[in-house]
C-alpha positions as CSV (number, residue, x, y, z in Angstrom):
1,M,-30.3,-32.0,4.4
2,G,-28.9,-29.8,1.7
3,V,-27.4,-27.6,4.5
4,E,-25.2,-30.6,5.6
5,V,-24.5,-31.5,1.9
6,G,-23.5,-28.3,1.1
7,A,-21.2,-27.7,4.4
8,R,-19.9,-31.3,3.8
9,A,-18.3,-30.1,0.3
10,A,-17.0,-26.8,1.9
11,R,-15.5,-29.1,4.2
12,S,-13.9,-30.8,2.0
13,R,-12.3,-28.7,-0.8
14,A,-11.0,-26.6,2.2
15,L,-9.2,-29.5,3.2
16,A,-7.7,-29.9,-0.2
17,V,-6.6,-26.2,-0.1
18,L,-5.2,-26.8,3.6
19,R,-3.2,-30.1,1.5
20,I,-1.9,-27.7,-0.8
21,R,-0.2,-25.3,2.1
22,S,0.8,-28.7,3.8
23,R,2.5,-29.9,0.3
24,A,3.9,-26.8,-0.2
25,L,5.4,-26.7,3.2
26,A,7.0,-29.8,2.9
27,V,8.5,-28.8,-0.2
28,A,10.6,-26.0,1.6
29,L,11.5,-28.2,5.0
30,L,12.3,-31.5,1.9
31,P,15.8,-30.1,1.9
32,A,16.6,-29.2,4.8
33,A,15.3,-32.6,6.5
34,V,18.3,-34.4,4.1
35,A,21.1,-31.7,5.3
36,V,20.1,-32.3,8.8
37,V,19.9,-36.6,8.0
38,L,23.9,-35.7,6.2
39,L,25.5,-33.7,9.3
40,A,23.8,-36.4,11.6
41,A,25.5,-39.2,9.7
42,T,28.3,-37.5,9.1
43,A,28.7,-36.9,13.2
44,M,27.7,-40.7,13.7
45,G,30.9,-41.6,11.7
46,H,28.5,-43.1,9.1
47,I,29.6,-41.3,6.3
48,G,33.0,-40.0,5.5
49,G,34.5,-37.4,3.6
50,G,35.5,-36.5,-0.3
51,S,31.8,-37.1,-2.8
52,W,29.7,-36.5,0.5
53,A,31.0,-34.0,2.0
54,A,31.0,-32.1,-1.3
55,A,27.1,-33.3,-1.3
56,R,26.5,-32.5,2.3
57,W,27.8,-29.0,1.8
58,A,25.5,-28.6,-1.3
59,V,22.8,-30.1,0.2
60,T,23.2,-27.5,3.5
61,V,23.4,-24.5,1.1
62,L,20.6,-25.4,-1.1
63,A,18.6,-26.3,2.4
64,V,19.7,-22.5,3.5
65,L,18.4,-20.4,0.4
66,V,15.2,-22.6,0.1
67,L,14.5,-22.3,4.1
68,L,15.1,-18.5,3.0
69,G,13.2,-18.1,0.1
70,A,10.4,-20.0,2.0
71,G,10.6,-17.2,4.6
72,A,10.3,-14.6,2.7
73,V,7.2,-16.0,1.2
74,A,5.6,-16.2,4.6
75,L,7.1,-13.6,5.8
76,V,5.1,-11.7,2.8
77,V,2.0,-13.1,3.1
78,A,1.8,-12.8,6.8
79,R,2.6,-9.0,7.0
80,A,0.3,-8.1,3.2
81,R,-2.9,-7.2,4.1
82,P,-5.9,-8.0,2.0
83,A,-8.0,-5.1,0.2
84,M,-11.1,-4.2,2.2
85,S,-13.7,-2.8,0.8
86,P,-14.5,0.7,1.2
87,T,-17.5,1.3,2.9
88,V,-19.3,4.2,5.5
89,P,-19.7,2.4,9.3
90,I,-22.7,2.4,10.3
91,T,-22.3,1.8,14.6
92,E,-25.5,0.8,16.5
93,A,-26.2,4.0,18.2
94,S,-26.3,5.4,14.6
95,A,-28.8,2.1,13.8
96,P,-30.0,0.3,16.9
97,D,-33.2,-0.9,15.0
98,L,-31.0,-1.7,11.9
99,Y,-29.0,-3.6,14.2
100,R,-31.8,-5.1,16.2
101,L,-33.5,-6.2,12.7
102,V,-29.9,-8.3,11.9
103,R,-30.1,-9.5,14.7
104,D,-32.9,-10.8,15.4
105,L,-32.4,-12.7,11.2
106,A,-29.3,-14.0,12.9
107,D,-31.3,-15.9,15.7
108,R,-34.1,-17.3,13.7
109,L,-31.4,-19.1,11.5
110,E,-29.8,-20.1,14.0
111,V,-26.3,-18.6,13.2
112,P,-23.8,-16.1,14.9
113,A,-24.8,-12.5,14.2
114,P,-22.2,-9.9,12.0
115,S,-19.7,-8.1,14.7
116,A,-20.8,-4.8,12.5
117,I,-22.7,-3.2,9.5
118,A,-21.5,-0.9,7.2
119,L,-23.4,0.0,3.6
120,T,-21.4,0.4,0.2
121,P,-22.8,2.6,-2.5
122,D,-23.6,-0.4,-4.8
123,C,-27.0,-2.8,-5.3
124,D,-25.5,-5.4,-3.7
125,S,-24.5,-7.4,-0.3
126,W,-21.9,-9.8,1.7
127,L,-20.0,-10.9,4.3
128,E,-16.8,-9.1,5.1
129,D,-14.0,-10.9,6.8
130,R,-12.1,-7.7,8.5
131,T,-9.5,-9.9,10.1
132,H,-6.2,-10.5,9.7
133,R,-3.0,-11.8,11.7
134,A,0.0,-9.6,11.0
135,H,2.5,-10.0,14.2
136,G,-0.1,-12.1,16.1
137,T,-1.8,-8.8,16.1
138,P,-5.9,-8.8,14.5
139,A,-5.3,-6.2,11.7
140,D,-8.3,-5.4,9.5
141,T,-9.0,-6.7,6.2
142,A,-11.1,-8.2,3.6
143,A,-12.2,-11.0,1.3
144,P,-14.5,-10.5,-1.4
145,G,-17.9,-10.7,-0.6
146,T,-21.0,-12.1,-3.1
147,G,-24.7,-11.1,-4.3
148,T,-27.9,-11.4,-2.2
149,G,-29.8,-13.5,-4.7
150,P,-32.3,-16.1,-2.8
151,D,-30.5,-19.0,-4.5
152,G,-26.9,-17.9,-3.2
153,A,-25.4,-17.5,-6.2
154,R,-23.2,-15.6,-6.0
155,A,-21.4,-16.3,-2.5
156,E,-18.1,-16.0,-1.1
157,L,-18.3,-15.5,2.8
158,P,-15.7,-14.8,4.8
159,T,-15.1,-16.0,8.2
160,P,-18.1,-15.9,10.4
161,P,-17.8,-15.2,14.8
162,H,-17.5,-18.4,17.1
163,G,-19.8,-20.9,17.2
164,T,-20.9,-22.9,13.9
165,A,-24.0,-25.1,13.1
166,I,-22.0,-27.2,11.5
167,Q,-22.5,-30.9,13.4
168,G,-18.7,-32.5,13.7
169,A,-17.3,-29.1,13.5
170,R,-13.9,-29.3,15.9
171,P,-13.6,-26.4,18.6
172,P,-11.2,-22.8,17.0
173,R,-7.7,-24.0,17.9
174,R,-5.7,-21.3,18.3
175,R,-7.8,-17.9,18.6
176,A,-11.5,-17.5,18.7
177,P,-12.7,-16.2,15.1
178,V,-14.0,-13.0,14.8
179,A,-17.3,-11.9,13.6
180,P,-18.0,-10.7,9.9
181,V,-19.0,-7.5,8.8
182,L,-22.0,-7.1,7.1
183,V,-22.1,-4.8,4.3
184,I,-25.3,-3.9,2.6
185,G,-26.1,-1.6,-0.6
186,S,-27.0,1.4,0.2
187,P,-29.7,2.0,-2.9
188,F,-31.2,-1.1,-0.6
189,L,-32.0,0.9,2.5
190,W,-33.5,3.7,0.6
191,W,-35.4,2.0,-2.1
192,M,-36.5,-1.3,-0.2
193,R,-39.4,-2.1,2.4
194,V,-38.3,-3.4,5.8
195,G,-39.5,-6.9,5.3
196,E,-38.4,-6.6,1.6
197,L,-34.8,-5.8,3.2
198,R,-34.6,-8.6,5.8
199,A,-35.5,-11.4,3.4
200,V,-32.8,-10.0,0.8
201,L,-30.1,-10.0,4.2
202,A,-31.0,-14.2,5.0
203,P,-29.1,-15.9,2.7
204,V,-26.1,-13.0,3.0
205,V,-26.1,-13.6,7.4
206,A,-26.6,-17.2,7.1
207,G,-23.3,-17.3,5.6
208,T,-22.0,-17.0,9.0
209,G,-23.1,-20.5,10.2
210,P,-21.1,-23.0,7.5
211,S,-18.2,-20.4,7.5
212,A,-17.4,-20.3,10.8
213,H,-15.6,-24.1,10.6
214,P,-12.4,-23.8,11.7
215,D,-11.1,-25.6,8.3
216,I,-13.2,-22.9,6.2
217,A,-11.5,-19.9,8.2
218,A,-7.7,-21.2,7.7
219,A,-8.7,-22.4,4.4
220,R,-9.5,-18.4,3.2
221,R,-6.8,-16.8,5.2
222,F,-4.5,-18.8,3.3
223,V,-6.2,-17.6,-0.3
224,R,-6.8,-14.6,1.1
225,G,-3.0,-13.6,2.2
226,L,-1.7,-15.4,-1.1
227,D,-3.9,-12.4,-3.0
228,A,-2.5,-9.7,-0.8
229,A,0.8,-11.2,-1.3
230,V,1.0,-11.1,-5.3
231,A,-0.7,-7.0,-4.9
232,V,2.2,-6.6,-2.6
233,A,4.7,-8.4,-5.2
234,S,3.0,-6.3,-8.1
235,A,3.1,-3.1,-6.4
236,P,5.1,-0.1,-8.2
237,G,7.9,2.2,-7.4
238,R,10.5,-1.0,-5.7
239,G,14.1,-0.5,-6.0
240,P,16.2,-3.3,-8.0
241,L,16.9,-5.5,-5.4
242,A,13.4,-5.3,-3.7
243,R,11.9,-6.5,-7.5
244,T,14.0,-9.0,-7.6
245,V,13.0,-10.5,-4.3
246,L,9.3,-9.9,-4.7
247,G,9.5,-11.1,-8.1
248,G,9.7,-14.1,-6.8
249,V,7.5,-14.2,-4.1
250,G,5.3,-13.1,-6.7
251,K,5.6,-16.5,-8.5
252,V,5.4,-18.7,-5.5
253,A,2.5,-17.3,-4.8
254,R,0.8,-17.5,-8.2
255,L,1.8,-21.2,-8.5
256,L,0.0,-21.8,-5.3
257,L,-3.2,-19.3,-6.3
258,R,-3.4,-21.3,-9.2
259,S,-2.8,-24.9,-7.6
260,C,-6.5,-23.8,-5.1
261,R,-8.2,-21.8,-7.6
262,V,-10.8,-24.4,-8.2
263,H,-10.4,-26.0,-4.6
264,A,-12.0,-22.6,-2.9
265,A,-14.0,-21.8,-5.7
266,E,-15.6,-24.8,-5.1
267,M,-15.4,-23.8,-1.2
268,E,-17.2,-20.3,-1.9
269,R,-19.9,-22.3,-3.5
270,G,-20.1,-24.9,-0.6
271,V,-20.8,-22.2,1.8
272,A,-23.6,-20.3,-1.0
273,A,-25.6,-23.5,-0.9
274,A,-25.6,-24.3,2.8
275,A,-26.1,-20.4,3.5
276,A,-28.8,-20.4,0.6
277,E,-30.5,-23.9,2.3
278,R,-30.6,-22.6,5.4
279,A,-32.2,-19.1,4.6
280,Q,-35.2,-21.1,3.0
281,S,-37.4,-21.4,6.3
282,V,-37.2,-17.2,6.6
283,D,-39.7,-14.9,4.6
284,Y,-39.1,-17.4,1.7
285,G,-42.1,-15.9,-0.3
286,V,-41.4,-12.2,0.4
287,R,-37.1,-12.8,-1.3
288,I,-39.1,-14.1,-4.5
289,V,-40.9,-10.6,-4.4
290,A,-37.9,-8.4,-3.1
291,Q,-35.4,-10.1,-5.6
292,E,-37.6,-8.1,-8.1
293,Q,-37.0,-4.6,-6.3
294,V,-32.9,-5.7,-6.3
295,G,-33.0,-5.9,-9.8
296,L,-34.8,-2.8,-10.4
297,A,-33.2,-0.9,-8.1
298,Y,-30.1,-2.2,-9.6
299,A,-31.3,-0.6,-12.8
300,G,-32.4,3.2,-11.4
301,W,-29.3,2.9,-9.3
302,D,-27.3,2.7,-12.9
303,R,-29.0,5.2,-14.7
304,L,-28.6,7.6,-11.5
305,L,-24.9,7.3,-11.6
306,T,-24.8,7.4,-15.4
307,R,-26.5,9.8,-16.9
308,V,-27.0,12.3,-13.5
309,A,-24.5,11.8,-11.3
310,L,-21.3,11.6,-13.6
311,P,-22.3,15.3,-15.4
312,A,-21.7,16.8,-11.8
313,W,-18.7,14.9,-10.8
314,R,-17.3,16.0,-14.1
315,M,-17.8,19.6,-13.6
316,G,-16.6,19.4,-9.7
317,R,-19.9,18.7,-8.2
318,W,-21.6,15.9,-6.3
319,P,-25.0,15.6,-5.6
320,S,-25.5,14.6,-2.1
321,R,-27.9,12.9,-2.1
322,L,-27.6,10.1,-4.0
323,D,-29.9,7.3,-2.4
324,A,-32.7,9.4,-2.4
325,G,-32.6,10.7,-5.9
326,V,-32.8,6.6,-6.8
327,V,-36.0,6.7,-4.8
328,S,-37.3,9.6,-7.5
329,A,-35.6,7.5,-10.2
330,L,-37.9,4.2,-10.1
331,T,-40.8,6.0,-8.8
332,E,-40.7,7.8,-12.3
333,L,-39.7,4.5,-14.3
334,S,-42.7,3.0,-12.3
335,R,-44.7,6.0,-13.7
336,R,-43.8,5.5,-17.8
337,D,-42.9,1.5,-17.4
338,R,-46.1,-0.1,-17.7
339,L,-43.3,-3.5,-16.6
340,A,-43.5,-1.3,-13.4
341,E,-46.3,-0.6,-12.6
342,G,-47.5,-1.8,-8.8
343,F,-44.7,-0.8,-7.6
344,A,-45.6,2.8,-6.6
345,S,-48.0,1.4,-4.0
346,R,-44.8,-0.4,-2.2
347,L,-43.9,3.8,-1.4
348,G,-46.6,3.9,1.3
349,E,-45.0,1.0,3.2
350,R,-41.8,2.1,6.1
351,P,-38.4,2.0,4.2
352,A,-36.0,0.2,5.2
353,C,-33.9,4.0,5.6
354,D,-36.3,4.6,8.6
355,L,-34.3,2.0,10.3
356,L,-31.5,4.6,10.4
357,E,-31.3,7.6,13.1
358,E,-30.2,10.0,10.9
359,P,-30.4,8.7,7.6
360,G,-29.7,12.3,5.2
361,A,-26.2,11.9,7.6
362,V,-25.5,8.5,5.5
363,D,-26.7,9.5,2.4
364,E,-24.5,12.1,2.0
365,A,-21.4,9.8,3.1
366,A,-22.7,7.2,0.7
367,S,-22.8,9.8,-2.1
368,L,-18.9,11.0,-1.7
369,L,-17.7,7.4,-0.9
370,A,-20.3,6.7,-5.0
371,A,-18.0,9.5,-6.2
372,R,-14.7,8.3,-5.1
373,L,-15.6,4.8,-6.5
374,F,-16.7,5.7,-9.7
375,H,-15.2,9.0,-10.6
376,G,-12.0,9.1,-8.2
377,G,-13.2,12.7,-6.3
378,P,-11.6,14.1,-3.7
379,A,-11.7,12.0,-0.1
380,E,-13.4,15.4,1.4
381,P,-15.6,18.6,-0.1
382,G,-12.9,21.4,-1.0
383,P,-12.5,23.6,-3.2
384,G,-14.0,22.9,-7.0
385,W,-15.5,19.8,-5.2
386,A,-18.6,20.9,-3.4
387,P,-22.0,19.3,-2.6
388,V,-25.1,19.9,-4.5
389,A,-28.9,19.3,-3.4
390,W,-31.8,17.9,-5.9
391,Q,-33.4,21.4,-5.6
392,E,-30.2,23.2,-7.2
393,Y,-28.7,20.6,-9.9
394,P,-30.2,22.3,-12.5
395,D,-29.1,24.9,-12.6
396,E,-26.0,24.4,-10.3
397,V,-25.1,21.5,-12.8
398,V,-27.4,21.5,-16.2
399,D,-27.0,24.8,-17.1
400,R,-23.4,25.5,-15.9
401,K,-22.6,22.9,-17.5
402,W,-24.4,23.6,-20.8
403,R,-22.0,26.9,-20.6
404,M,-18.8,25.6,-20.1
405,D,-19.4,23.0,-23.2
406,A,-20.6,26.3,-25.4
407,A,-17.6,28.6,-24.3
408,R,-15.7,25.6,-25.4
409,L,-17.1,25.0,-28.3
410,H,-16.7,29.1,-29.3
411,R,-13.0,28.9,-28.4
412,V,-11.8,26.2,-30.8
413,L,-14.0,27.7,-33.4
414,D,-11.6,30.9,-32.8
415,A,-8.6,28.8,-32.4
416,L,-10.1,27.9,-35.9
417,G,-10.5,31.4,-36.9
418,V,-14.1,30.6,-38.0
419,S,-15.8,34.1,-38.5
420,R,-18.5,34.9,-35.9
421,S,-20.6,36.6,-38.5
422,S,-21.8,34.8,-42.4
423,D,-21.7,38.1,-43.9
424,P,-17.4,38.8,-44.4
425,T,-18.0,42.8,-44.5
426,A,-19.9,43.0,-41.6
427,G,-18.0,43.8,-38.0
428,D,-18.5,40.2,-36.0
429,P,-21.2,40.6,-33.6
430,K,-20.6,40.8,-29.3
431,G,-20.8,37.4,-28.3
432,P,-21.2,34.0,-29.7
433,T,-23.9,32.8,-31.4
434,L,-25.3,29.3,-31.9
435,G,-25.6,30.7,-35.8
436,R,-22.1,30.5,-36.1
437,V,-22.1,26.7,-34.8
438,L,-24.8,26.1,-37.6
439,E,-23.1,27.8,-40.5
440,H,-19.6,25.9,-40.1
441,L,-21.4,22.1,-39.9
442,T,-23.2,23.1,-42.8
443,D,-22.4,20.7,-45.6
444,P,-22.5,22.3,-49.0
445,E,-23.1,19.3,-50.1
446,A,-25.4,17.3,-47.8
447,M,-27.5,20.6,-48.6
448,A,-27.0,20.0,-52.7
449,R,-28.2,16.0,-51.4
450,R,-30.8,17.1,-49.6
451,A,-32.4,19.9,-52.8
452,A,-32.0,16.8,-55.1
453,A,-33.4,14.4,-53.0
454,E,-36.7,16.6,-52.2
455,V,-37.4,17.8,-56.2
456,G,-37.2,13.6,-56.9
457,A,-38.1,12.3,-54.0
458,G,-39.6,8.5,-55.3
459,S,-37.3,8.3,-58.4
460,A,-34.7,5.4,-58.2
461,G,-31.2,6.1,-57.1
462,A,-32.9,9.4,-55.1
463,G,-31.3,9.2,-51.3
464,R,-29.2,10.8,-49.2
465,T,-25.4,9.9,-48.5
466,R,-22.5,10.0,-46.2
467,P,-20.8,13.4,-46.6
468,G,-17.6,12.6,-48.4
469,L,-19.3,9.1,-50.0
470,T,-20.1,8.7,-53.7
471,E,-23.3,6.7,-54.6
472,S,-21.3,3.8,-54.6
473,G,-19.9,4.2,-51.0
474,A,-16.1,4.7,-52.5
475,A,-14.3,8.1,-51.0
476,D,-14.8,10.9,-52.6
477,A,-11.7,12.9,-51.8
478,D,-13.6,16.7,-52.5
479,G,-16.0,15.9,-49.0
480,A,-12.9,14.1,-47.2
481,E,-11.8,17.6,-46.4
482,A,-12.5,18.9,-42.8
483,G,-13.2,22.1,-44.8
484,L,-10.6,23.6,-44.5
485,T,-7.6,23.2,-47.3
486,D,-3.7,22.9,-46.0
487,A,-2.8,26.3,-47.0
488,E,-5.4,27.3,-44.6
489,L,-4.6,25.3,-41.9
490,A,-1.1,26.4,-42.3
491,Q,-2.3,30.4,-41.8
492,A,-4.6,29.7,-38.7
493,G,-1.6,28.2,-37.5
494,F,-2.7,24.5,-36.9
495,A,0.3,23.1,-39.3
496,A,0.4,20.6,-35.9
497,A,-3.3,20.7,-35.4
498,V,-4.9,16.9,-34.5
499,D,-5.7,14.6,-37.3
500,P,-9.8,13.7,-36.8
501,A,-8.5,10.3,-38.4
502,D,-6.2,10.1,-34.7
503,V,-9.8,10.8,-33.1
504,V,-12.3,8.0,-32.1
505,D,-15.1,7.8,-34.2
506,A,-15.2,11.4,-35.4
507,P,-17.6,12.8,-37.6
508,E,-17.0,13.3,-41.7
509,G,-17.4,16.3,-43.4
510,P,-16.8,19.8,-41.5
511,G,-17.4,18.0,-38.1
512,G,-14.0,16.3,-38.5
513,E,-11.7,18.6,-37.5
514,L,-13.5,20.2,-35.0
515,A,-14.0,17.3,-32.7
516,A,-10.4,16.4,-33.1
517,R,-10.0,20.0,-31.7
518,L,-12.4,19.5,-28.9
519,S,-11.2,15.9,-28.1
520,A,-7.6,17.5,-27.6
521,E,-9.2,20.3,-25.7
522,V,-10.9,17.9,-23.4
523,A,-7.5,15.9,-23.0
524,R,-5.2,19.0,-21.9
525,E,-8.1,20.5,-19.5
526,E,-8.1,16.5,-17.7
527,A,-4.0,16.8,-18.2
528,A,-3.8,20.0,-16.0
529,A,-6.1,18.9,-13.5
530,P,-4.2,19.4,-10.1
531,P,-3.8,15.3,-8.7
532,R,-6.2,14.0,-6.5
533,P,-4.7,13.7,-2.7
534,A,-5.1,10.2,-1.5
535,P,-7.1,10.3,1.7
536,A,-5.8,10.4,5.1
537,G,-7.3,9.0,8.6
538,Q,-9.8,6.6,6.8
539,G,-8.0,3.2,8.7
540,P,-7.7,0.3,6.3
541,D,-9.9,1.7,3.8
542,E,-6.6,3.9,2.5
543,A,-4.7,0.7,1.0
544,L,-7.0,0.4,-1.9
545,W,-6.1,4.1,-2.6
546,D,-1.9,4.1,-2.1
547,D,-1.1,3.0,-5.9
548,G,-3.3,5.9,-6.8
549,V,-5.8,4.5,-9.1
550,L,-9.1,6.4,-9.5
551,P,-11.8,5.7,-10.4
552,L,-11.7,1.7,-9.3
553,F,-14.9,1.8,-11.2
554,P,-14.9,3.7,-13.6
555,L,-19.0,4.4,-14.9
556,Q,-18.4,5.4,-18.9
557,P,-15.1,5.1,-21.5
558,P,-13.6,7.9,-22.9
559,R,-16.1,9.7,-24.5
560,S,-15.9,9.6,-28.9
561,G,-15.3,12.5,-31.2
562,R,-18.8,12.5,-32.4
563,E,-20.1,12.4,-28.8
564,L,-18.3,15.5,-27.6
565,L,-19.3,17.1,-30.9
566,A,-22.7,16.8,-30.4
567,D,-23.1,17.3,-26.4
568,H,-21.0,20.8,-27.5
569,V,-23.8,21.3,-30.2
570,T,-27.0,20.3,-27.7
571,A,-24.9,22.7,-24.8
572,M,-25.1,25.7,-27.4
573,V,-28.6,24.4,-28.2
574,C,-30.0,25.0,-25.2
575,C,-27.5,28.2,-23.6
576,A,-29.6,29.2,-27.4
577,A,-32.7,28.6,-26.1
578,V,-32.7,29.6,-22.4
579,D,-31.5,33.0,-23.3
580,T,-33.6,33.8,-26.1
581,A,-36.9,31.4,-26.0
582,G,-37.6,31.4,-22.7
583,A,-36.3,27.6,-21.6
584,S,-35.4,26.6,-18.7
585,P,-32.5,23.8,-17.5
586,G,-34.2,20.8,-15.5
587,L,-32.9,17.6,-13.9
588,D,-35.0,14.8,-15.6
589,W,-34.6,11.3,-12.6
590,L,-34.2,8.7,-15.7
591,D,-32.3,10.7,-18.4
592,G,-30.5,13.3,-16.7
593,P,-29.6,16.9,-17.8
594,S,-32.7,18.2,-19.8
595,L,-33.9,21.4,-21.8
596,L,-37.5,22.1,-20.4
597,L,-40.3,24.0,-23.2
598,R,-42.9,25.3,-21.4
599,G,-42.7,23.1,-18.0
600,E,-42.1,19.8,-21.6
601,R,-38.9,18.0,-21.7
602,A,-37.5,18.4,-25.0
603,A,-37.2,14.7,-25.9
604,D,-36.8,15.9,-29.8
605,L,-33.6,17.3,-30.1
606,A,-31.1,14.9,-30.2
607,P,-31.8,13.4,-33.5
608,R,-32.2,16.9,-34.9
609,V,-28.3,17.5,-33.0
610,L,-27.4,13.8,-34.8
611,T,-28.5,15.1,-39.0
612,L,-26.0,18.0,-38.3
613,V,-23.2,16.6,-36.5
614,E,-23.3,13.3,-39.2
615,D,-24.8,14.2,-42.1
616,G,-24.2,18.5,-41.9
617,D,-27.3,19.0,-42.5
618,P,-28.8,21.9,-40.6
619,E,-32.7,22.1,-42.1
620,P,-34.1,19.5,-39.3
621,L,-32.4,21.4,-36.6
622,R,-33.5,24.7,-37.7
623,H,-37.0,24.0,-38.2
624,W,-37.5,23.3,-34.7
625,L,-35.8,26.7,-34.0
626,T,-37.6,28.1,-35.6
627,E,-41.1,26.6,-34.4
628,L,-39.9,27.2,-30.3
629,G,-38.8,31.2,-31.2
630,V,-35.0,30.4,-30.6
631,R,-32.9,33.5,-32.7
632,P,-29.4,31.7,-33.6
633,E,-28.6,35.1,-34.5
634,K,-28.6,36.2,-31.0
635,P,-25.2,36.0,-28.7
636,V,-26.3,34.0,-26.0
637,R,-24.4,33.8,-22.4
638,L,-21.4,31.8,-21.0
639,V,-19.2,31.4,-18.5
């Protein structure tokens, strides 16, 4: 009963969308119809010259203009290709067990099976229609897809293959519909067990049934064509005439899309409801448990990308086994988090990635695509864009990243004219030292306040204030300076230096100017990076990269000045610990690059660095360095 209710609602809304299309066609043909009536009446002698002749010519000209405009809109809608999600195609020869699982699932649901399977580097799964007629020939396209919740809450399932499970459905009118492609989130294959994957895919595969109705398919093609036409009209780089024509086409397409918006959304909800109801009969209990794994996989995938993959991407390396890494990250999460207890016991069951013949090659392709989507990396490995294995990550990424950041920090200090030694009469040491950084960032006022607070501990009014602020919170003119006077800045050649006030979230005190210069240096390096070419030979996926807007889904916004300065100081501390105290770079699956001291992760370094950066107080960090035997005065090795 629920299937029929959802299907009827979807069909009703699809007919509403088609009625809007018919009305638009009628409006376009109305002036031509009036012109034909006037011409016929003139030919038959029912009307004569004079005002009738003027009206006849005016209506005829108007009809020609309207028909030309309607033809332009129809041509753009027909030729425009809707965007297709970038995916890693999986052939049946490379995953026969996976195809067999999906077909068996479709048979149990009594719906048509998807025509192909592809993987996406994201925690989601959907059906994607990749048929769009251009000049009467099918072409690859795509429609947005939906999530995999047991209730079908997120479903926008495209046109399914031949056949239908909806009673009263009319047969295809002009051509047999082509089955959609099943897109599966690659982290699901590595983290989920086979039974869990089948349960999660059940509501998605069930969507091929209700969406096979020809009215729903026609309504979706119409909406996708309008959406593609809007994208074509908005594309830059057109000439004046093309911009004028496409501007009018875009306005008409947007008007029609606004008219269809509510009906299209309700149609998709009806399809989702029908698919979810049909999937209730397949592995319902397992699917409820599997949804917990969906949320866990999403959390682990997000942390792996932002904490582990992003630092490597920023330095031109891409981890080649991201999906295998998410298993390690989630296993570590289950070890640390009591809420995840019991999840590790699942690892004894057969993982869904065993359904692939060569999971390593598929993981590498999905990892490279993830780098493209989330960071904007090149389409293929090459100079400055090389894969890195997990066992090589600490040395190839973590240690190298620390030394690159430390080198940048000392270049900025050199540009600021900061001495390498606190003793003006002594010569500078041969290499960069951590002590130089600590001395520059130390705020004498913060040190004086700290001493006063220690002497008057417990007394009223004793406490720490931020550099540059009085006890009442008003700005202190002396503390607001960045540690250098205007004359000193000019002497150092920084008359046009970056203003710390222009840097987002720049720290106060001596670190303000340093954070500003670091932000400018990072911006210059990013601007000087060579442009990333669009991929070649990737078929329909190329349409997503034509405008050169990369990445499509950036993981993080630009770092603030405070974050940049803290990252660079931390990198310098880690370099000093590695070179003088026997520490080593490491990889934490949940937190990313980490410093290992006697085999244990140094978890208490970040707050001490923040105290130095934000308050100009180096004592907590100096005490930490002394306890571990780190020598701040010793030069460190940089890249």
